[in-house]
PQR file with spaces between the fields and no chain letter, atoms N, CA, C, O and H, PARSE charges and radii, in Angstrom:
ATOM       1  N    UNK     1       3.650  105.443  157.172 -0.4000 1.5000
ATOM       2  CA   UNK     1       2.983  105.690  155.879 -0.0000 2.0000
ATOM       3  C    UNK     1       3.824  105.147  154.744  0.5500 1.7000
ATOM       4  O    UNK     1       5.004  105.446  154.563 -0.5500 1.4000
ATOM       5  N    UNK     2       3.128  104.342  154.015 -0.4000 1.5000
ATOM       6  CA   UNK     2       3.713  103.714  152.860 -0.0000 2.0000
ATOM       7  C    UNK     2       3.826  104.612  151.739  0.5500 1.7000
ATOM       8  O    UNK     2       3.118  105.616  151.658 -0.5500 1.4000
ATOM       9  H    UNK     2       2.169  104.099  154.162  0.4000 1.0000
ATOM      10  N    UNK     3       4.724  104.284  150.829 -0.4000 1.5000
ATOM      11  CA   UNK     3       4.963  105.133  149.786 -0.0000 2.0000
ATOM      12  C    UNK     3       3.758  105.441  148.833  0.5500 1.7000
ATOM      13  O    UNK     3       3.551  106.531  148.299 -0.5500 1.4000
ATOM      14  H    UNK     3       5.299  103.468  150.895  0.4000 1.0000
ATOM      15  N    UNK     4       3.022  104.349  148.708 -0.4000 1.5000
ATOM      16  CA   UNK     4       1.798  104.445  147.853 -0.0000 2.0000
ATOM      17  C    UNK     4       0.810  105.463  148.483  0.5500 1.7000
ATOM      18  O    UNK     4      -0.057  105.941  147.752 -0.5500 1.4000
ATOM      19  H    UNK     4       3.191  103.464  149.141  0.4000 1.0000
ATOM      20  N    UNK     5       0.876  105.815  149.741 -0.4000 1.5000
ATOM      21  CA   UNK     5      -0.042  106.749  150.274 -0.0000 2.0000
ATOM      22  C    UNK     5       0.433  108.191  150.128  0.5500 1.7000
ATOM      23  O    UNK     5      -0.229  109.131  150.569 -0.5500 1.4000
ATOM      24  H    UNK     5       1.580  105.426  150.335  0.4000 1.0000
ATOM      25  N    UNK     6       1.563  108.337  149.515 -0.4000 1.5000
ATOM      26  CA   UNK     6       2.108  109.735  149.355 -0.0000 2.0000
ATOM      27  C    UNK     6       1.560  110.297  148.099  0.5500 1.7000
ATOM      28  O    UNK     6       1.750  109.700  147.040 -0.5500 1.4000
ATOM      29  H    UNK     6       2.101  107.574  149.157  0.4000 1.0000
ATOM      30  N    UNK     7       0.862  111.456  148.145 -0.4000 1.5000
ATOM      31  CA   UNK     7       0.201  112.052  146.968 -0.0000 2.0000
ATOM      32  C    UNK     7       1.262  112.267  145.852  0.5500 1.7000
ATOM      33  O    UNK     7       2.469  112.358  146.080 -0.5500 1.4000
ATOM      34  H    UNK     7       0.707  111.941  149.006  0.4000 1.0000
ATOM      35  N    UNK     8       0.661  112.344  144.561 -0.4000 1.5000
ATOM      36  CA   UNK     8       1.610  112.493  143.449 -0.0000 2.0000
ATOM      37  C    UNK     8       2.246  113.816  143.411  0.5500 1.7000
ATOM      38  O    UNK     8       3.340  113.953  142.864 -0.5500 1.4000
ATOM      39  H    UNK     8      -0.319  112.270  144.376  0.4000 1.0000
ATOM      40  N    UNK     9       1.565  114.899  144.015 -0.4000 1.5000
ATOM      41  CA   UNK     9       2.297  116.181  144.010 -0.0000 2.0000
ATOM      42  C    UNK     9       3.425  116.231  144.991  0.5500 1.7000
ATOM      43  O    UNK     9       4.269  117.120  144.888 -0.5500 1.4000
ATOM      44  H    UNK     9       0.676  114.788  144.459  0.4000 1.0000
ATOM      45  N    UNK    10       3.493  115.287  145.980 -0.4000 1.5000
ATOM      46  CA   UNK    10       4.583  115.131  146.847 -0.0000 2.0000
ATOM      47  C    UNK    10       5.683  114.338  146.109  0.5500 1.7000
ATOM      48  O    UNK    10       6.841  114.745  146.021 -0.5500 1.4000
ATOM      49  H    UNK    10       2.807  114.564  146.063  0.4000 1.0000
ATOM      50  N    UNK    11       5.259  113.228  145.609 -0.4000 1.5000
ATOM      51  CA   UNK    11       6.291  112.285  144.822 -0.0000 2.0000
ATOM      52  C    UNK    11       6.943  112.935  143.736  0.5500 1.7000
ATOM      53  O    UNK    11       8.004  112.491  143.297 -0.5500 1.4000
ATOM      54  H    UNK    11       4.318  112.897  145.681  0.4000 1.0000
ATOM      55  N    UNK    12       6.331  114.072  143.211 -0.4000 1.5000
ATOM      56  CA   UNK    12       6.990  114.802  142.074 -0.0000 2.0000
ATOM      57  C    UNK    12       8.054  115.777  142.540  0.5500 1.7000
ATOM      58  O    UNK    12       8.687  116.409  141.695 -0.5500 1.4000
ATOM      59  H    UNK    12       5.469  114.432  143.567  0.4000 1.0000
ATOM      60  N    UNK    13       8.289  115.937  143.836 -0.4000 1.5000
ATOM      61  CA   UNK    13       9.146  117.014  144.369 -0.0000 2.0000
ATOM      62  C    UNK    13      10.514  116.392  144.448  0.5500 1.7000
ATOM      63  O    UNK    13      10.690  115.197  144.682 -0.5500 1.4000
ATOM      64  H    UNK    13       7.775  115.424  144.523  0.4000 1.0000
ATOM      65  N    UNK    14      11.489  117.284  144.235 -0.4000 1.5000
ATOM      66  CA   UNK    14      12.872  116.959  144.496 -0.0000 2.0000
ATOM      67  C    UNK    14      13.200  117.091  146.064  0.5500 1.7000
ATOM      68  O    UNK    14      12.410  117.623  146.842 -0.5500 1.4000
ATOM      69  H    UNK    14      11.346  118.255  144.044  0.4000 1.0000
ATOM      70  N    UNK    15      14.310  116.613  146.414 -0.4000 1.5000
ATOM      71  CA   UNK    15      14.625  116.672  147.926 -0.0000 2.0000
ATOM      72  C    UNK    15      14.583  118.126  148.211  0.5500 1.7000
ATOM      73  O    UNK    15      13.898  118.503  149.161 -0.5500 1.4000
ATOM      74  H    UNK    15      14.953  116.180  145.782  0.4000 1.0000
ATOM      75  N    UNK    16      15.245  118.997  147.489 -0.4000 1.5000
ATOM      76  CA   UNK    16      15.190  120.455  147.841 -0.0000 2.0000
ATOM      77  C    UNK    16      13.710  121.035  147.971  0.5500 1.7000
ATOM      78  O    UNK    16      13.315  121.702  148.927 -0.5500 1.4000
ATOM      79  H    UNK    16      15.802  118.691  146.716  0.4000 1.0000
ATOM      80  N    UNK    17      12.993  120.693  146.913 -0.4000 1.5000
ATOM      81  CA   UNK    17      11.646  121.224  146.968 -0.0000 2.0000
ATOM      82  C    UNK    17      10.911  120.818  148.160  0.5500 1.7000
ATOM      83  O    UNK    17      10.297  121.648  148.830 -0.5500 1.4000
ATOM      84  H    UNK    17      13.314  120.152  146.136  0.4000 1.0000
ATOM      85  N    UNK    18      10.948  119.511  148.469 -0.4000 1.5000
ATOM      86  CA   UNK    18      10.311  118.969  149.718 -0.0000 2.0000
ATOM      87  C    UNK    18      10.821  119.648  151.015  0.5500 1.7000
ATOM      88  O    UNK    18      10.090  120.021  151.933 -0.5500 1.4000
ATOM      89  H    UNK    18      11.447  118.837  147.924  0.4000 1.0000
ATOM      90  N    UNK    19      12.213  119.761  150.970 -0.4000 1.5000
ATOM      91  CA   UNK    19      12.739  120.414  152.277 -0.0000 2.0000
ATOM      92  C    UNK    19      12.285  121.858  152.397  0.5500 1.7000
ATOM      93  O    UNK    19      11.977  122.303  153.503 -0.5500 1.4000
ATOM      94  H    UNK    19      12.807  119.457  150.225  0.4000 1.0000
ATOM      95  N    UNK    20      12.231  122.604  151.305 -0.4000 1.5000
ATOM      96  CA   UNK    20      11.726  123.929  151.390 -0.0000 2.0000
ATOM      97  C    UNK    20      10.304  123.981  151.821  0.5500 1.7000
ATOM      98  O    UNK    20       9.971  124.801  152.677 -0.5500 1.4000
ATOM      99  H    UNK    20      12.481  122.242  150.407  0.4000 1.0000
ATOM     100  N    UNK    21       9.428  123.153  151.283 -0.4000 1.5000
ATOM     101  CA   UNK    21       8.022  123.056  151.840 -0.0000 2.0000
ATOM     102  C    UNK    21       7.990  122.660  153.303  0.5500 1.7000
ATOM     103  O    UNK    21       7.201  123.227  154.059 -0.5500 1.4000
ATOM     104  H    UNK    21       9.698  122.487  150.587  0.4000 1.0000
ATOM     105  N    UNK    22       8.794  121.734  153.730 -0.4000 1.5000
ATOM     106  CA   UNK    22       8.803  121.396  155.118 -0.0000 2.0000
ATOM     107  C    UNK    22       9.126  122.647  155.992  0.5500 1.7000
ATOM     108  O    UNK    22       8.462  122.998  156.967 -0.5500 1.4000
ATOM     109  H    UNK    22       9.435  121.274  153.117  0.4000 1.0000
ATOM     110  N    UNK    23      10.223  123.265  155.517 -0.4000 1.5000
ATOM     111  CA   UNK    23      10.626  124.538  156.364 -0.0000 2.0000
ATOM     112  C    UNK    23       9.495  125.554  156.327  0.5500 1.7000
ATOM     113  O    UNK    23       9.304  126.172  157.374 -0.5500 1.4000
ATOM     114  H    UNK    23      10.763  122.981  154.725  0.4000 1.0000
ATOM     115  N    UNK    24       8.750  125.812  155.333 -0.4000 1.5000
ATOM     116  CA   UNK    24       7.576  126.619  155.203 -0.0000 2.0000
ATOM     117  C    UNK    24       6.478  126.257  156.246  0.5500 1.7000
ATOM     118  O    UNK    24       5.900  127.104  156.927 -0.5500 1.4000
ATOM     119  H    UNK    24       8.905  125.310  154.482  0.4000 1.0000
ATOM     120  N    UNK    25       6.258  124.994  156.303 -0.4000 1.5000
ATOM     121  CA   UNK    25       5.259  124.324  157.066 -0.0000 2.0000
ATOM     122  C    UNK    25       5.646  124.561  158.587  0.5500 1.7000
ATOM     123  O    UNK    25       4.836  125.012  159.397 -0.5500 1.4000
ATOM     124  H    UNK    25       6.727  124.306  155.750  0.4000 1.0000
ATOM     125  N    UNK    26       6.955  124.220  158.908 -0.4000 1.5000
ATOM     126  CA   UNK    26       7.420  124.403  160.350 -0.0000 2.0000
ATOM     127  C    UNK    26       7.333  125.879  160.739  0.5500 1.7000
ATOM     128  O    UNK    26       6.874  126.174  161.842 -0.5500 1.4000
ATOM     129  H    UNK    26       7.613  123.854  158.250  0.4000 1.0000
ATOM     130  N    UNK    27       7.713  126.731  159.967 -0.4000 1.5000
ATOM     131  CA   UNK    27       7.566  128.224  160.247 -0.0000 2.0000
ATOM     132  C    UNK    27       6.144  128.539  160.540  0.5500 1.7000
ATOM     133  O    UNK    27       5.880  129.290  161.479 -0.5500 1.4000
ATOM     134  H    UNK    27       8.087  126.491  159.071  0.4000 1.0000
ATOM     135  N    UNK    28       5.200  128.012  159.795 -0.4000 1.5000
ATOM     136  CA   UNK    28       3.700  128.193  159.949 -0.0000 2.0000
ATOM     137  C    UNK    28       3.347  127.587  161.239  0.5500 1.7000
ATOM     138  O    UNK    28       2.692  128.276  162.020 -0.5500 1.4000
ATOM     139  H    UNK    28       5.415  127.402  159.032  0.4000 1.0000
ATOM     140  N    UNK    29       3.695  126.366  161.582 -0.4000 1.5000
ATOM     141  CA   UNK    29       3.285  125.724  162.755 -0.0000 2.0000
ATOM     142  C    UNK    29       3.917  126.327  163.980  0.5500 1.7000
ATOM     143  O    UNK    29       3.349  126.134  165.054 -0.5500 1.4000
ATOM     144  H    UNK    29       4.227  125.805  160.947  0.4000 1.0000
ATOM     145  N    UNK    30       4.984  127.006  163.947 -0.4000 1.5000
ATOM     146  CA   UNK    30       5.684  127.631  165.093 -0.0000 2.0000
ATOM     147  C    UNK    30       4.868  129.011  165.350  0.5500 1.7000
ATOM     148  O    UNK    30       5.005  129.553  166.447 -0.5500 1.4000
ATOM     149  H    UNK    30       5.445  127.163  163.074  0.4000 1.0000
ATOM     150  N    UNK    31       4.136  129.516  164.501 -0.4000 1.5000
ATOM     151  CA   UNK    31       3.342  130.693  164.732 -0.0000 2.0000
ATOM     152  C    UNK    31       2.266  130.353  165.783  0.5500 1.7000
ATOM     153  O    UNK    31       1.498  129.397  165.678 -0.5500 1.4000
ATOM     154  H    UNK    31       4.025  129.075  163.610  0.4000 1.0000
ATOM     155  N    UNK    32       2.287  131.221  166.795 -0.4000 1.5000
ATOM     156  CA   UNK    32       1.227  130.896  167.874 -0.0000 2.0000
ATOM     157  C    UNK    32      -0.173  131.199  167.382  0.5500 1.7000
ATOM     158  O    UNK    32      -1.098  130.673  168.000 -0.5500 1.4000
ATOM     159  H    UNK    32       2.911  131.998  166.880  0.4000 1.0000
ATOM     160  N    UNK    33      -0.432  131.938  166.407 -0.4000 1.5000
ATOM     161  CA   UNK    33      -1.865  132.336  165.943 -0.0000 2.0000
ATOM     162  C    UNK    33      -2.265  131.243  164.958  0.5500 1.7000
ATOM     163  O    UNK    33      -3.357  131.419  164.418 -0.5500 1.4000
ATOM     164  H    UNK    33       0.320  132.366  165.905  0.4000 1.0000
ATOM     165  N    UNK    34      -1.650  130.254  164.657 -0.4000 1.5000
ATOM     166  CA   UNK    34      -2.014  129.301  163.543 -0.0000 2.0000
ATOM     167  C    UNK    34      -3.101  128.475  164.094  0.5500 1.7000
ATOM     168  O    UNK    34      -3.003  127.970  165.212 -0.5500 1.4000
ATOM     169  H    UNK    34      -0.763  130.112  165.095  0.4000 1.0000
ATOM     170  N    UNK    35      -4.241  128.305  163.267 -0.4000 1.5000
ATOM     171  CA   UNK    35      -5.469  127.545  163.571 -0.0000 2.0000
ATOM     172  C    UNK    35      -5.215  126.042  163.797  0.5500 1.7000
ATOM     173  O    UNK    35      -4.506  125.448  162.985 -0.5500 1.4000
ATOM     174  H    UNK    35      -4.321  128.715  162.358  0.4000 1.0000
ATOM     175  N    UNK    36      -5.700  125.447  164.752 -0.4000 1.5000
ATOM     176  CA   UNK    36      -5.480  124.067  165.087 -0.0000 2.0000
ATOM     177  C    UNK    36      -5.788  123.068  163.889  0.5500 1.7000
ATOM     178  O    UNK    36      -5.059  122.130  163.566 -0.5500 1.4000
ATOM     179  H    UNK    36      -6.276  125.930  165.412  0.4000 1.0000
ATOM     180  N    UNK    37      -6.955  123.413  163.301 -0.4000 1.5000
ATOM     181  CA   UNK    37      -7.379  122.577  162.206 -0.0000 2.0000
ATOM     182  C    UNK    37      -6.403  122.482  161.062  0.5500 1.7000
ATOM     183  O    UNK    37      -6.100  121.438  160.484 -0.5500 1.4000
ATOM     184  H    UNK    37      -7.547  124.175  163.564  0.4000 1.0000
ATOM     185  N    UNK    38      -5.916  123.765  160.782 -0.4000 1.5000
ATOM     186  CA   UNK    38      -4.967  123.874  159.816 -0.0000 2.0000
ATOM     187  C    UNK    38      -3.656  123.226  160.135  0.5500 1.7000
ATOM     188  O    UNK    38      -3.004  122.661  159.256 -0.5500 1.4000
ATOM     189  H    UNK    38      -6.162  124.613  161.252  0.4000 1.0000
ATOM     190  N    UNK    39      -3.258  123.299  161.388 -0.4000 1.5000
ATOM     191  CA   UNK    39      -2.034  122.671  161.977 -0.0000 2.0000
ATOM     192  C    UNK    39      -2.095  121.095  161.630  0.5500 1.7000
ATOM     193  O    UNK    39      -1.138  120.483  161.156 -0.5500 1.4000
ATOM     194  H    UNK    39      -3.787  123.757  162.102  0.4000 1.0000
ATOM     195  N    UNK    40      -3.229  120.575  161.900 -0.4000 1.5000
ATOM     196  CA   UNK    40      -3.275  119.099  161.658 -0.0000 2.0000
ATOM     197  C    UNK    40      -3.130  118.810  160.156  0.5500 1.7000
ATOM     198  O    UNK    40      -2.440  117.857  159.795 -0.5500 1.4000
ATOM     199  H    UNK    40      -4.007  121.073  162.285  0.4000 1.0000
ATOM     200  N    UNK    41      -3.652  119.468  159.417 -0.4000 1.5000
ATOM     201  CA   UNK    41      -3.544  119.306  157.947 -0.0000 2.0000
ATOM     202  C    UNK    41      -2.006  119.436  157.528  0.5500 1.7000
ATOM     203  O    UNK    41      -1.409  118.638  156.806 -0.5500 1.4000
ATOM     204  H    UNK    41      -4.212  120.243  159.710  0.4000 1.0000
ATOM     205  N    UNK    42      -1.474  120.593  158.117 -0.4000 1.5000
ATOM     206  CA   UNK    42      -0.079  120.807  157.792 -0.0000 2.0000
ATOM     207  C    UNK    42       0.785  119.756  158.318  0.5500 1.7000
ATOM     208  O    UNK    42       1.729  119.359  157.635 -0.5500 1.4000
ATOM     209  H    UNK    42      -1.960  121.241  158.704  0.4000 1.0000
ATOM     210  N    UNK    43       0.543  119.269  159.473 -0.4000 1.5000
ATOM     211  CA   UNK    43       1.344  118.156  160.046 -0.0000 2.0000
ATOM     212  C    UNK    43       1.327  116.890  159.267  0.5500 1.7000
ATOM     213  O    UNK    43       2.353  116.226  159.116 -0.5500 1.4000
ATOM     214  H    UNK    43      -0.224  119.591  160.028  0.4000 1.0000
ATOM     215  N    UNK    44       0.138  116.533  158.754 -0.4000 1.5000
ATOM     216  CA   UNK    44      -0.051  115.433  157.823 -0.0000 2.0000
ATOM     217  C    UNK    44       0.799  115.611  156.557  0.5500 1.7000
ATOM     218  O    UNK    44       1.455  114.676  156.097 -0.5500 1.4000
ATOM     219  H    UNK    44      -0.696  117.072  158.877  0.4000 1.0000
ATOM     220  N    UNK    45       0.772  116.813  156.014 -0.4000 1.5000
ATOM     221  CA   UNK    45       1.550  117.016  154.902 -0.0000 2.0000
ATOM     222  C    UNK    45       3.069  117.061  155.184  0.5500 1.7000
ATOM     223  O    UNK    45       3.871  116.764  154.298 -0.5500 1.4000
ATOM     224  H    UNK    45       0.239  117.572  156.387  0.4000 1.0000
ATOM     225  N    UNK    46       3.437  117.412  156.346 -0.4000 1.5000
ATOM     226  CA   UNK    46       4.794  117.424  156.848 -0.0000 2.0000
ATOM     227  C    UNK    46       5.294  115.939  156.782  0.5500 1.7000
ATOM     228  O    UNK    46       6.382  115.631  156.294 -0.5500 1.4000
ATOM     229  H    UNK    46       2.786  117.653  157.065  0.4000 1.0000
ATOM     230  N    UNK    47       4.441  115.087  157.293 -0.4000 1.5000
ATOM     231  CA   UNK    47       4.844  113.611  157.386 -0.0000 2.0000
ATOM     232  C    UNK    47       4.854  113.155  155.916  0.5500 1.7000
ATOM     233  O    UNK    47       5.817  112.471  155.568 -0.5500 1.4000
ATOM     234  H    UNK    47       3.558  115.338  157.690  0.4000 1.0000
ATOM     235  N    UNK    48       4.033  113.408  155.134 -0.4000 1.5000
ATOM     236  CA   UNK    48       4.061  112.932  153.692 -0.0000 2.0000
ATOM     237  C    UNK    48       5.357  113.412  153.012  0.5500 1.7000
ATOM     238  O    UNK    48       6.018  112.677  152.278 -0.5500 1.4000
ATOM     239  H    UNK    48       3.251  113.963  155.416  0.4000 1.0000
ATOM     240  N    UNK    49       5.668  114.628  153.284 -0.4000 1.5000
ATOM     241  CA   UNK    49       7.043  115.186  152.615 -0.0000 2.0000
ATOM     242  C    UNK    49       8.296  114.473  153.216  0.5500 1.7000
ATOM     243  O    UNK    49       9.272  114.146  152.541 -0.5500 1.4000
ATOM     244  H    UNK    49       5.131  115.225  153.880  0.4000 1.0000
ATOM     245  N    UNK    50       8.159  114.261  154.598 -0.4000 1.5000
ATOM     246  CA   UNK    50       9.325  113.601  155.199 -0.0000 2.0000
ATOM     247  C    UNK    50       9.430  112.168  154.770  0.5500 1.7000
ATOM     248  O    UNK    50      10.562  111.705  154.632 -0.5500 1.4000
ATOM     249  H    UNK    50       7.366  114.527  155.146  0.4000 1.0000
ATOM     250  N    UNK    51       8.342  111.381  154.533 -0.4000 1.5000
ATOM     251  CA   UNK    51       8.430  110.100  154.074 -0.0000 2.0000
ATOM     252  C    UNK    51       8.925  109.968  152.610  0.5500 1.7000
ATOM     253  O    UNK    51       9.606  109.013  152.238 -0.5500 1.4000
ATOM     254  H    UNK    51       7.422  111.757  154.645  0.4000 1.0000
ATOM     255  N    UNK    52       8.550  110.958  151.828 -0.4000 1.5000
ATOM     256  CA   UNK    52       9.022  111.151  150.425 -0.0000 2.0000
ATOM     257  C    UNK    52      10.547  111.264  150.379  0.5500 1.7000
ATOM     258  O    UNK    52      11.235  110.607  149.598 -0.5500 1.4000
ATOM     259  H    UNK    52       7.996  111.734  152.130  0.4000 1.0000
ATOM     260  N    UNK    53      11.027  112.132  151.259 -0.4000 1.5000
ATOM     261  CA   UNK    53      12.421  112.370  151.293 -0.0000 2.0000
ATOM     262  C    UNK    53      13.151  111.120  151.855  0.5500 1.7000
ATOM     263  O    UNK    53      14.283  110.890  151.430 -0.5500 1.4000
ATOM     264  H    UNK    53      10.468  112.666  151.893  0.4000 1.0000
ATOM     265  N    UNK    54      12.638  110.361  152.705 -0.4000 1.5000
ATOM     266  CA   UNK    54      13.185  109.141  153.212 -0.0000 2.0000
ATOM     267  C    UNK    54      13.295  108.169  152.095  0.5500 1.7000
ATOM     268  O    UNK    54      14.307  107.481  151.962 -0.5500 1.4000
ATOM     269  H    UNK    54      11.719  110.549  153.051  0.4000 1.0000
ATOM     270  N    UNK    55      12.254  108.092  151.268 -0.4000 1.5000
ATOM     271  CA   UNK    55      12.316  107.104  150.114 -0.0000 2.0000
ATOM     272  C    UNK    55      13.396  107.504  149.056  0.5500 1.7000
ATOM     273  O    UNK    55      14.120  106.683  148.495 -0.5500 1.4000
ATOM     274  H    UNK    55      11.432  108.651  151.376  0.4000 1.0000
ATOM     275  N    UNK    56      13.427  108.864  148.842 -0.4000 1.5000
ATOM     276  CA   UNK    56      14.439  109.325  147.927 -0.0000 2.0000
ATOM     277  C    UNK    56      15.905  108.962  148.410  0.5500 1.7000
ATOM     278  O    UNK    56      16.744  108.544  147.612 -0.5500 1.4000
ATOM     279  H    UNK    56      12.838  109.532  149.298  0.4000 1.0000
ATOM     280  N    UNK    57      16.152  109.131  149.677 -0.4000 1.5000
ATOM     281  CA   UNK    57      17.398  108.873  150.303 -0.0000 2.0000
ATOM     282  C    UNK    57      17.719  107.304  150.080  0.5500 1.7000
ATOM     283  O    UNK    57      18.788  106.926  149.600 -0.5500 1.4000
ATOM     284  H    UNK    57      15.470  109.470  150.325  0.4000 1.0000
ATOM     285  N    UNK    58      16.752  106.489  150.453 -0.4000 1.5000
ATOM     286  CA   UNK    58      16.844  105.045  150.317 -0.0000 2.0000
ATOM     287  C    UNK    58      17.202  104.650  148.866  0.5500 1.7000
ATOM     288  O    UNK    58      18.000  103.734  148.667 -0.5500 1.4000
ATOM     289  H    UNK    58      15.884  106.796  150.843  0.4000 1.0000
ATOM     290  N    UNK    59      16.644  105.306  147.883 -0.4000 1.5000
ATOM     291  CA   UNK    59      16.928  104.983  146.554 -0.0000 2.0000
ATOM     292  C    UNK    59      18.372  105.393  146.293  0.5500 1.7000
ATOM     293  O    UNK    59      19.098  104.645  145.637 -0.5500 1.4000
ATOM     294  H    UNK    59      15.996  106.051  148.045  0.4000 1.0000
ATOM     295  N    UNK    60      18.779  106.447  146.736 -0.4000 1.5000
ATOM     296  CA   UNK    60      20.218  106.927  146.477 -0.0000 2.0000
ATOM     297  C    UNK    60      21.222  106.016  147.169  0.5500 1.7000
ATOM     298  O    UNK    60      22.258  105.702  146.583 -0.5500 1.4000
ATOM     299  H    UNK    60      18.189  107.055  147.268  0.4000 1.0000
ATOM     300  N    UNK    61      20.953  105.587  148.385 -0.4000 1.5000
ATOM     301  CA   UNK    61      21.767  104.594  149.084 -0.0000 2.0000
ATOM     302  C    UNK    61      21.953  103.312  148.264  0.5500 1.7000
ATOM     303  O    UNK    61      23.077  102.826  148.144 -0.5500 1.4000
ATOM     304  H    UNK    61      20.112  105.843  148.861  0.4000 1.0000
ATOM     305  N    UNK    62      20.824  102.729  147.672 -0.4000 1.5000
ATOM     306  CA   UNK    62      20.885  101.688  146.869 -0.0000 2.0000
ATOM     307  C    UNK    62      21.790  101.788  145.698  0.5500 1.7000
ATOM     308  O    UNK    62      22.657  100.946  145.463 -0.5500 1.4000
ATOM     309  H    UNK    62      19.911  103.124  147.769  0.4000 1.0000
ATOM     310  N    UNK    63      21.552  102.920  144.912 -0.4000 1.5000
ATOM     311  CA   UNK    63      22.361  103.315  143.809 -0.0000 2.0000
ATOM     312  C    UNK    63      23.929  103.411  144.152  0.5500 1.7000
ATOM     313  O    UNK    63      24.754  102.859  143.425 -0.5500 1.4000
ATOM     314  H    UNK    63      20.848  103.604  145.103  0.4000 1.0000
ATOM     315  N    UNK    64      24.295  104.131  145.282 -0.4000 1.5000
ATOM     316  CA   UNK    64      25.596  104.290  145.653 -0.0000 2.0000
ATOM     317  C    UNK    64      26.254  102.835  145.942  0.5500 1.7000
ATOM     318  O    UNK    64      27.323  102.477  145.447 -0.5500 1.4000
ATOM     319  H    UNK    64      23.625  104.579  145.874  0.4000 1.0000
ATOM     320  N    UNK    65      25.454  102.044  146.823 -0.4000 1.5000
ATOM     321  CA   UNK    65      25.923  100.656  147.146 -0.0000 2.0000
ATOM     322  C    UNK    65      26.220   99.868  145.961  0.5500 1.7000
ATOM     323  O    UNK    65      27.259   99.216  145.870 -0.5500 1.4000
ATOM     324  H    UNK    65      24.586  102.335  147.225  0.4000 1.0000
ATOM     325  N    UNK    66      25.224   99.917  144.934 -0.4000 1.5000
ATOM     326  CA   UNK    66      25.490   99.258  143.763 -0.0000 2.0000
ATOM     327  C    UNK    66      26.715   99.573  142.975  0.5500 1.7000
ATOM     328  O    UNK    66      27.431   98.694  142.495 -0.5500 1.4000
ATOM     329  H    UNK    66      24.380  100.447  145.008  0.4000 1.0000
ATOM     330  N    UNK    67      26.951  100.927  142.848 -0.4000 1.5000
ATOM     331  CA   UNK    67      28.143  101.512  142.279 -0.0000 2.0000
ATOM     332  C    UNK    67      29.430  100.942  142.942  0.5500 1.7000
ATOM     333  O    UNK    67      30.373  100.463  142.312 -0.5500 1.4000
ATOM     334  H    UNK    67      26.369  101.641  143.238  0.4000 1.0000
ATOM     335  N    UNK    68      29.353  101.048  144.210 -0.4000 1.5000
ATOM     336  CA   UNK    68      30.532  100.630  145.141 -0.0000 2.0000
ATOM     337  C    UNK    68      30.782   99.153  144.915  0.5500 1.7000
ATOM     338  O    UNK    68      31.936   98.740  144.792 -0.5500 1.4000
ATOM     339  H    UNK    68      28.586  101.437  144.722  0.4000 1.0000
ATOM     340  N    UNK    69      29.743   98.353  144.858 -0.4000 1.5000
ATOM     341  CA   UNK    69      29.965   96.887  144.695 -0.0000 2.0000
ATOM     342  C    UNK    69      30.521   96.590  143.208  0.5500 1.7000
ATOM     343  O    UNK    69      31.362   95.711  143.023 -0.5500 1.4000
ATOM     344  H    UNK    69      28.807   98.688  144.958  0.4000 1.0000
ATOM     345  N    UNK    70      30.057   97.290  142.277 -0.4000 1.5000
ATOM     346  CA   UNK    70      30.579   97.100  140.889 -0.0000 2.0000
ATOM     347  C    UNK    70      32.042   97.355  140.890  0.5500 1.7000
ATOM     348  O    UNK    70      32.827   96.559  140.376 -0.5500 1.4000
ATOM     349  H    UNK    70      29.374   98.005  142.427  0.4000 1.0000
ATOM     350  N    UNK    71      32.443   98.537  141.504 -0.4000 1.5000
ATOM     351  CA   UNK    71      33.804   99.008  141.468 -0.0000 2.0000
ATOM     352  C    UNK    71      34.693   97.976  142.255  0.5500 1.7000
ATOM     353  O    UNK    71      35.813   97.647  141.867 -0.5500 1.4000
ATOM     354  H    UNK    71      31.805   99.184  141.922  0.4000 1.0000
ATOM     355  N    UNK    72      34.129   97.523  143.332 -0.4000 1.5000
ATOM     356  CA   UNK    72      34.878   96.484  144.092 -0.0000 2.0000
ATOM     357  C    UNK    72      35.127   95.266  143.189  0.5500 1.7000
ATOM     358  O    UNK    72      36.257   94.779  143.152 -0.5500 1.4000
ATOM     359  H    UNK    72      33.218   97.791  143.648  0.4000 1.0000
ATOM     360  N    UNK    73      34.157   94.769  142.484 -0.4000 1.5000
ATOM     361  CA   UNK    73      34.212   93.632  141.700 -0.0000 2.0000
ATOM     362  C    UNK    73      35.221   93.839  140.467  0.5500 1.7000
ATOM     363  O    UNK    73      35.875   92.911  139.991 -0.5500 1.4000
ATOM     364  H    UNK    73      33.239   95.164  142.514  0.4000 1.0000
ATOM     365  N    UNK    74      35.267   95.048  140.046 -0.4000 1.5000
ATOM     366  CA   UNK    74      36.231   95.330  138.884 -0.0000 2.0000
ATOM     367  C    UNK    74      37.631   95.421  139.479  0.5500 1.7000
ATOM     368  O    UNK    74      38.581   95.080  138.775 -0.5500 1.4000
ATOM     369  H    UNK    74      34.736   95.802  140.433  0.4000 1.0000
ATOM     370  N    UNK    75      37.819   95.828  140.643 -0.4000 1.5000
ATOM     371  CA   UNK    75      39.135   95.967  141.246 -0.0000 2.0000
ATOM     372  C    UNK    75      39.791   94.587  141.682  0.5500 1.7000
ATOM     373  O    UNK    75      41.007   94.415  141.766 -0.5500 1.4000
ATOM     374  H    UNK    75      37.047   96.106  141.215  0.4000 1.0000
ATOM     375  N    UNK    76      38.787   93.593  141.959 -0.4000 1.5000
ATOM     376  CA   UNK    76      39.256   92.354  142.399 -0.0000 2.0000
ATOM     377  C    UNK    76      39.764   91.520  141.206  0.5500 1.7000
ATOM     378  O    UNK    76      40.399   90.479  141.369 -0.5500 1.4000
ATOM     379  H    UNK    76      37.799   93.733  141.891  0.4000 1.0000
ATOM     380  N    UNK    77      39.460   92.016  140.030 -0.4000 1.5000
ATOM     381  CA   UNK    77      39.895   91.162  138.830 -0.0000 2.0000
ATOM     382  C    UNK    77      41.258   91.332  138.472  0.5500 1.7000
ATOM     383  O    UNK    77      41.730   90.702  137.525 -0.5500 1.4000
ATOM     384  H    UNK    77      38.944   92.862  139.898  0.4000 1.0000
């Protein structure tokens, strides 16, 4: 799933908020009385949240790499 397919309400979440919602969904999915149709929707939401978290981590890695490279450049002078 590409980033543009992630709904705005998911994109606006912090990593902690997304993780908390994922935990809620997992708890619900683990319940043996959960309706299968609801489970499919919950699973799709889980995938969206996971992809959003992955995108946030990728952005952080780029930021950190950029900072490290700048510091390396300053130390080489």
